[in-house]
C-alpha positions in Angstrom: 24.4 -27.4 24.1 25.4 -27.4 20.4 28.7 -29.2 21.1 26.8 -31.9 22.9 24.4 -32.4 20.0 27.4 -32.5 17.6 29.1 -35.0 19.8 25.9 -37.2 19.9 25.6 -36.9 16.2 29.2 -38.0 15.7 28.7 -40.9 18.2 25.7 -42.0 16.3 27.4 -41.8 12.9 30.4 -43.7 14.2 28.2 -46.7 14.8 27.3 -46.8 11.1 30.7 -45.9 9.7 33.9 -47.4 10.9 37.5 -47.1 9.7 37.6 -50.6 8.1 34.5 -50.0 6.0 35.9 -46.6 4.8 39.2 -48.3 3.9 37.4 -51.1 2.0 35.3 -48.5 0.1 38.4 -46.6 -0.9 40.1 -49.7 -2.0 37.1 -50.7 -4.1 37.0 -47.2 -5.6 40.7 -47.4 -6.6 40.2 -50.8 -8.2 37.3 -49.5 -10.3 39.2 -46.5 -11.4 42.2 -48.7 -12.2 40.0 -51.0 -14.3 38.5 -48.0 -16.1 42.0 -46.8 -17.0 42.9 -50.2 -18.3 39.7 -50.3 -20.4 40.7 -46.9 -21.9 44.2 -48.2 -22.7 42.7 -51.2 -24.4 40.2 -49.1 -26.4 43.0 -46.8 -27.6 45.0 -49.9 -28.8 47.8 -49.7 -26.2 47.8 -53.5 -25.7 51.4 -53.6 -24.6 50.6 -51.3 -21.6 47.5 -53.4 -20.8 49.6 -56.5 -20.7 52.2 -54.8 -18.6 49.6 -53.6 -16.1 47.5 -56.8 -15.8 50.0 -59.6 -16.1 51.5 -59.0 -12.6 48.0 -59.3 -11.1 47.8 -63.0 -12.2 50.8 -64.0 -10.1 50.2 -67.4 -8.4 50.3 -65.9 -5.0 47.6 -63.4 -5.8 45.2 -65.9 -7.5 43.6 -66.9 -4.3 43.2 -63.3 -3.0 39.5 -62.8 -2.8 39.7 -59.0 -2.6 39.7 -58.5 -6.3 37.6 -61.4 -7.3 34.8 -59.3 -8.8 37.1 -57.7 -11.3 39.2 -60.8 -12.1 36.9 -61.9 -14.9 37.0 -58.5 -16.6 40.8 -58.3 -16.2 41.2 -61.8 -17.6 39.2 -60.9 -20.7 41.2 -57.7 -21.2 44.5 -59.6 -20.9 43.4 -62.3 -23.3 42.1 -59.7 -25.8 45.4 -57.8 -25.6 47.5 -60.9 -26.2 45.2 -61.8 -29.2 45.4 -58.2 -30.6 49.2 -58.3 -30.5 49.3 -61.9 -31.7 51.8 -62.5 -28.9 51.0 -65.6 -26.9 54.2 -65.8 -24.9 54.6 -64.5 -21.4 57.9 -62.7 -20.9 
């Protein structure tokens, strides 16, 4: 009887949680952790590394990707601040 109740519980839970939503949550968590790491680098004055990490994210092909749209504003500000801090306005 216990295995049947466990099976029913799993069946019920599977209706609320699917693989796609778990993957999306993991991706979101990784993006938040990544942004936190970039903030730490910027706070410690490692602006060269901030630019190296963020600049590839602003590739023309990735600009229209809506998956990271919520963090794009924060990343843009970090990138601009790092360029200003280094007084380097040229993209290599």
